[in-house]
C-alpha positions in Angstrom: 20.1 7.6 -87.8 21.8 10.5 -85.9 23.0 11.4 -82.5 22.8 14.7 -81.1 25.0 15.5 -77.7 23.9 17.8 -75.1 25.0 19.4 -72.0 25.0 22.8 -69.9 27.7 24.8 -68.2 28.6 27.6 -66.0 31.7 29.1 -64.7 33.3 26.1 -66.1 37.0 28.1 -66.1 36.6 29.1 -62.6 35.7 26.4 -60.7 38.2 23.7 -63.0 35.0 21.9 -64.5 36.8 19.2 -67.7 33.8 20.8 -69.6 36.2 21.2 -72.9 37.3 17.4 -72.6 33.6 16.7 -71.9 32.6 18.1 -74.9 35.5 16.5 -77.2 34.6 13.0 -75.6 31.3 13.0 -77.3 32.1 14.5 -80.7 32.9 11.4 -82.8 29.6 10.0 -82.3 27.7 12.9 -82.3 26.3 14.5 -85.2 25.9 17.7 -83.2 26.4 19.0 -79.6 24.3 21.5 -78.3 25.9 23.4 -75.3 23.8 26.0 -72.8 26.1 28.3 -71.7 25.1 30.0 -68.7 26.0 33.7 -67.8 29.3 33.4 -67.0 31.8 35.0 -64.8 34.6 33.7 -66.8 35.9 32.6 -70.5 33.5 29.3 -70.6 32.1 30.2 -73.6 34.8 32.1 -75.6 36.9 28.7 -74.9 34.6 26.3 -76.6 34.5 28.9 -79.5 38.0 28.7 -79.7 37.4 24.9 -80.4 36.3 26.1 -83.7 34.0 22.9 -84.0 31.3 23.0 -86.7 29.0 20.3 -84.7 28.5 22.6 -81.5 25.6 24.5 -81.4 25.9 27.1 -78.8 22.4 28.6 -77.0 23.0 31.4 -74.3 21.3 31.2 -71.4 20.7 33.3 -68.1 20.4 30.9 -64.7 16.7 31.9 -62.9 17.3 32.3 -59.1 14.1 31.5 -58.3 14.8 27.9 -59.2 17.5 27.6 -56.3 15.7 25.2 -54.7 16.5 21.3 -55.3 18.9 21.8 -58.2 15.5 22.6 -60.2 17.8 25.1 -61.9 20.3 22.2 -63.5 17.3 20.4 -64.8 16.2 23.7 -66.6 19.2 24.0 -68.4 19.3 20.6 -69.3 16.0 20.4 -70.3 16.9 23.8 -72.6 19.5 21.6 -74.5 17.3 18.8 -74.4 14.8 20.9 -76.6 17.0 22.1 -79.1 18.7 18.5 -79.8 17.7 17.5 -83.8 18.9 14.0 -83.5 17.0 10.7 -83.5 18.9 9.9 -80.0 19.9 12.8 -77.4 23.7 11.7 -75.5 23.7 13.6 -72.4 26.8 14.6 -70.7 27.4 17.1 -67.6 30.6 19.4 -67.6 32.0 17.1 -64.9 31.8 14.1 -67.0 34.3 12.9 -69.6 33.5 9.6 -71.9 36.3 7.3 -72.6 36.8 6.8 -76.1 36.9 2.9 -75.8 33.2 2.9 -75.4 32.2 5.2 -78.5 31.8 2.2 -80.8 29.1 -0.3 -78.0 27.2 3.2 -77.6 26.9 4.1 -81.8 26.4 0.3 -82.2 23.6 0.6 -79.7 21.8 3.3 -80.9 21.5 2.0 -84.3 20.5 -1.5 -82.9 17.7 0.0 -81.0 16.3 2.7 -83.4 13.2 1.0 -84.2 12.9 -0.2 -81.0 10.2 1.8 -79.6 9.8 0.3 -76.5 13.3 1.1 -75.7 13.3 5.6 -74.4 17.2 5.3 -73.3 20.3 3.6 -72.0 21.8 3.1 -69.0 25.9 4.2 -68.4 27.9 2.7 -65.4 29.7 5.3 -63.0 33.4 5.7 -61.9 33.9 8.3 -59.5 37.4 10.3 -58.9 37.8 11.8 -55.2 40.3 13.7 -54.3 43.0 13.3 -57.4 42.7 10.8 -60.9 44.0 7.9 -58.6 41.8 7.1 -57.0 37.7 6.1 -57.1 35.3 6.0 -54.6 33.7 2.6 -53.3 30.9 3.9 -50.6 27.2 3.4 -51.4 27.3 7.3 -51.8 28.2 7.1 -55.2 26.0 5.8 -57.1 26.4 3.4 -59.8 24.5 3.8 -62.9 22.3 6.5 -64.8 20.8 7.5 -68.1 22.9 9.5 -69.9 21.1 8.4 -73.7 17.4 9.5 -74.6 15.5 8.8 -77.1 14.8 12.5 -78.8 10.9 12.8 -77.7 9.2 15.8 -76.2 7.9 14.0 -73.3 11.4 12.4 -71.9 12.4 15.3 -69.5 15.3 15.8 -67.1 14.2 14.7 -63.5 15.0 17.0 -60.4 18.5 18.3 -60.1 19.3 16.6 -63.6 20.7 13.3 -62.3 18.7 11.4 -64.5 15.4 11.5 -66.6 11.3 10.5 -66.7 8.4 11.4 -68.7 6.4 14.6 -68.3 3.8 12.7 -66.1 6.8 11.4 -63.8 7.1 7.8 -65.0 10.4 6.1 -65.3 12.1 5.3 -68.4 12.7 2.2 -70.2 16.1 1.7 -70.3 18.9 -1.1 -71.5 21.9 -1.2 -69.7 25.1 -0.3 -72.4 28.9 -1.4 -71.9 30.1 1.9 -71.5 31.0 4.4 -68.2 31.4 8.0 -67.4 34.3 8.8 -65.7 32.8 11.1 -63.2 35.4 13.9 -62.2 33.4 16.6 -59.9 35.6 15.8 -57.0 38.8 16.1 -58.9 40.1 20.0 -59.0 42.6 22.0 -57.1 41.5 22.8 -53.1 40.7 26.3 -54.2 38.7 25.4 -57.1 37.1 22.6 -54.9 36.1 25.4 -52.1 34.9 28.0 -54.8 32.8 25.4 -56.4 30.9 24.5 -53.0 30.6 28.4 -52.1 29.3 28.9 -55.9 27.1 25.6 -56.8 25.9 24.3 -53.2 22.8 27.6 -52.7 21.4 25.6 -55.3 20.4 22.9 -52.8 20.5 25.0 -49.3 19.7 28.2 -48.2 21.9 31.3 -46.9 21.8 29.8 -43.1 23.3 26.0 -44.0 25.5 28.3 -46.5 27.1 30.2 -43.6 27.5 27.1 -40.9 28.6 24.6 -43.5 31.0 26.0 -46.3 32.1 29.6 -45.6 35.1 30.1 -43.6 37.9 28.7 -45.4 40.0 29.4 -49.0 40.8 25.8 -49.8 38.7 22.8 -49.3 39.8 19.8 -47.3 39.1 16.0 -48.9 38.2 14.1 -47.0 40.9 11.5 -46.5 38.6 9.1 -44.9 36.6 8.1 -47.8 36.7 4.7 -48.8 38.8 4.4 -52.0 40.2 2.4 -54.3 43.2 3.0 -56.3 42.4 3.4 -60.0 44.4 1.4 -62.4 42.7 1.7 -66.0 43.9 4.4 -68.4 41.6 7.5 -68.8 40.3 9.5 -71.9 42.6 10.6 -73.9 41.3 14.1 -73.8 41.8 14.4 -70.1 46.1 13.9 -70.2 47.0 17.6 -70.5 44.6 18.2 -67.9 46.0 15.4 -65.6 49.7 16.1 -66.2 48.8 20.0 -64.5 47.5 18.6 -61.7 48.8 20.7 -58.8 48.2 19.5 -55.7 49.0 16.7 -53.5 46.3 13.9 -52.0 47.9 11.7 -49.9 45.9 9.0 -49.1 46.0 5.9 -46.7 43.8 3.1 -46.8 45.1 1.5 -44.1 43.7 4.4 -41.6 40.1 4.2 -43.1 37.7 2.3 -40.9 34.7 0.7 -42.8 31.5 0.3 -40.6 31.0 -3.5 -40.6 27.6 -3.1 -42.2 29.0 -1.3 -45.2 31.4 -3.5 -45.6 28.9 -6.7 -46.0 27.1 -5.1 -48.2 30.2 -4.7 -50.5 30.8 -8.0 -50.6 27.6 -8.8 -52.1 27.8 -6.5 -54.5 31.1 -8.0 -55.6 29.6 -11.8 -55.2 26.3 -10.8 -57.0 26.2 -7.1 -58.2 23.1 -6.9 -56.3 23.7 -3.3 -54.1 20.9 -3.6 -51.2 18.4 -1.0 -51.1 19.9 0.9 -54.3 17.7 3.8 -55.8 17.1 3.1 -59.7 15.2 6.0 -61.5 14.8 3.7 -64.2 13.0 0.7 -65.3 15.7 -1.5 -67.1 14.5 -4.0 -69.7 
């Protein structure tokens, strides 16, 4: 049984993605890691090469501006990586996601146990979404709770829409099992300067120039929303993230007492805590 990691990245250094930590976090359970590296304006590729890791297979790519609408280019880049993997399973991770080492044994065990269970097409991972700093996680319904992050290496399985999940080539949801593992999502934790630059460089994948002019441009620093519903993170971060966390060079003052949560959302959250059910939750998978 073999596992291939796969991911993509562009301008990871400029935009302060933890792309190196992301790759390092899955290496221990992977026989190879395919990294599709876009046409960068920074040292992203050279930093990956500097790892001097024989498991890593770099595929060069140029992002197609014609695929700007709806984040389609993200799925395209994911599929380029997916088409190059050789393992029985593909462990997918995005450049702002990091896997905690405590979950590696569970991932390996699930992959081995279900290798010959053809009905199982993938595995569902839970998520922790960090916001503003490494000390807070998001609680609102805007943060998705689960996503497919391991798939069987089959030609009919493809990245879906803007690469948030996977479906079959005929648009069927994948049959997946839930796995006892969490992805740590750091997409909203970077310096305000880098976060603003990310908005300017990444939002065009979903929005036209008029929307960009009205909603993105006009400031050199991103202002984190301190009205976001957050909770203090009381766990531990992946070991590969420790150096980055120690070098955090901005402050994120947050006062939970100033947050006003709509009654409807409070009720929904209470129900979720009691039953595990989130009413109206979007599920891009069939859980088996």
